[in-house]
N, C-alpha and C positions, 0 to 999 in steps of 0.2 A: 856535807860541809867540809869534812876532813879531806875528801878527794879534791875539792876545789882549792883548799889551803895548800896541799902538797903540790898541786900543779902550779900554783902561784909562786911558791918558794923555788920550785925547779926552774921556772922561767927566769927568776931573779938571779939564780946561780949559773944560768946558761946551760942547763942539762935537762933533757926530756927523757922519761922512762920509755922503754920499749913496749910495755903493756900498761894499759889504763883501764880501770874499772868504771863503767858507766851504768848508772842505775836508771831504769825507765819506770815511769809511773804506771803504765798499763800492765795488767797481769797476764800471764800466759794462759791460753785456752786449753783447759785440760779435759773438758767434757763436750762431746758432740752428740747431737740428737740421733738416736738410733733409728734406722729405717724400719718401717712396719713390715712384719712378716707377710710373705706373698699370700698365704692362706687367709690371713686376717684381712688383707686388702680385698680379696674376693668376697669374703663374708660381708664386709662393710659396703661394698658396691652393690651386693644383692639386697641387703637389708636397708638400703638408703630410701628415705621417704620421698615419694613422688606425689606432688599435689594433683588432685583430679582436675581435668580440663572442663570448662563449662560446656553444657550441651549445645548452647547457641553461641556463636562467636560474638565477641563484644562489638565488632563493627556492624553486626546485624541488629543489635539492641539499641545502640546509640545512633540516632539519625544523623546523617551527614548534613552539615550546614552548607547549603548551596548559595552562592552569591547571586542575587537577582540583578541581571544586567538591564541597564536602562535602554529603552527603545529609541533607536536612532531614526533620523528622518528618512533614511533609505528604506528601513523596515516598514515604516508607515506608508511610503510610496508603493512598495511592492504589495502590501496588503490591500491597498486601495485598488491596485491594478488587478489583483486576483478576484476581488469582489466584482469588479466590472466585467471580467471574463465570464463569471458564472451568471451574471445578470443579463448580459447582452447576447449570449450564444445559446442556441437550442441543443447543440450537440457538443458534449465535452467527453472525450475519450482519454483514459489513463493508460499509459504504456510503461513497460520496464525497458530501459535502454542498456544494452551491453556495449562492448567495444565497437565503435563505429568510426570509420575514417571521415575526415572532414569533407572529402570530395563526395562520398556516398551521402552524407547528411545534406550537403548542398543540393545534390541532384534530387533527393527525396523532397526537400523543401520546395523546389521549383515545381515538381509534379503536383504537390498538394496545393500550391497557390493557384494552379490552373483551375482547380475545382473549388476555389475560395475556402480552403482549409489551411489553418495557420498553426505553427508550432509555438508552444509556450513552455518556458523553463522557470520553475520556482523551487526554492529549497524546501525540504520537508519541514523544517522548523516554521517557516512562514505559512505553509499550508496548514499545519496543525493548529497554529495560533489563530488562523483566520476561520477555518471550518469547524473548529471545536464548538463554537457558539452559534452555528447556523444550521439550517435544515439539511445541509449536505454532509453532516458529520459522519454518516455511515460510509462515506467514501474514504475516511482516514486510514483504514487497514490497507488500502491499495498503495499508499504513498510510503513505500519502504525501499531503501536503496536509491539507485539512479532512476528517477521517474521523469516523465515528460507528458505534456498535455497536447492534444490535437483538438482544436475548437473550430466551430463553423456556425455562422448565423442560420444556415439552413441545414436540414437533415440530409447528409450525404454519406451514409454509412457504406453503401456499396462501392462508391468511388474511392473512399478511404481504404477499404480492404483490398481493392484491386491494386492500389499503389504500393501497399505494404506487403503484397504477396511476394515481391522480389527482394524484400529486406527482412531476412529472418533474425537479424540482430535486435529488432524491436518486437517485443512481445506484448500482446494485448492483455490487459488485466480486467478491465471493465469500462463502463461508460455511463453517463447521465444524459439521457435523451428525453427532452421535453419534461424535465423534472422527475424522470423515472430512472432509477438506478438499475442497470442491467449487468449481468455477468458476461463473460466472454461468449458462452453459448447463446445467451439472449441476444447479444449484438449480432452474431452470425445469423440467427434466425430472423432478426429484424431486417437484415440486409436482403433476405429472400422475399420479403413482403413487397408487392408491386407498388408503384408510386400512387399518390393520392388521386391524380387525374385518371389513371387507369381504373382504380377502384370506383371512382365516381361514375365512369362510363359503364362499368359492369353493373353497378347498382341501378343506373337509369335503364339499361337494357332489361334487367330482371323485372323492374317495376312495369315497364312497357309491355313485356310479355305477359305478366300477370294481369294487367289491365285488359289486354286483348282477349285473354282466356276468360276473364270474368264477363266481358261483353258478349262473347260467343255463348257462354253458358246461360246468361240472362236471356239472350235472344233465341236460344234453342227451343225453349218450351213454348213461347208464343207461335213460332214458326211451325212447330209440330202440331200445335192445337189448330192453327189455321189450315194446315194440310188435311187434318182429320175432318174438320168441318166441311171443307170443300169436297172431300170424298163422300161424306155423308149426304151432302146436298145432291151430288150427282146420283147416288144410289136412290135417293127419294124421288128425284125427278124421273129416273128410269122406271121406277115402280108405278108412278102416276101415269106414265105413257102406256104401260102394259095393261093397266086396268080398263081403260076405255076400249081397247082392242078386244079384250076378253068379253066385255059386255056386248059388243056387236056380234 
């Protein structure tokens, strides 16, 4: 207050002092926090409590909430198409497709169409949702990665393998032939089986041969008996002729 009064008086008199005392409200900082000793820092770091981690991560205990997507009209159409494929075709082969050029795929498709074999592409999600509740659910392990189907109304395994012999980018996984699931080796062995017409011809030839052998075996005993009887009659007639001659 005195300082302010002196300054006001000096201003009225037209004189300002060279030095002025100004008092601040804040106090001077006289104490600073002393840094912790290095050895003590090491001891504190070593003895710091570390909470144990749970044996099973929390993300494994708490199930994830997955949003259920609504089925679209396109999904229903694809499922219906897949059901028709399994219903109308006797041969359904599953393949794994690697990188394949568009020209190679087009050439392979044309070769297969000549034998009435068609290519079908379905997403693994559609296949799993469709086959999980059907009798073909054992085929689900084959649909992993990039897969495709080769279907035919008739069983043409040999023709299919001949076309794919020049396309190593497509690998056979298995097939369903006449409602029977076969592995790759089973499909290859099935291709070596002769056609049904040839098998029918071989069966007819075998039955005809057996019938002729049976007839010959049945007729053999009567013929032998007839020959023996004729020989016996001849011998008896010869003896009868010799007896009158001896009597004379």
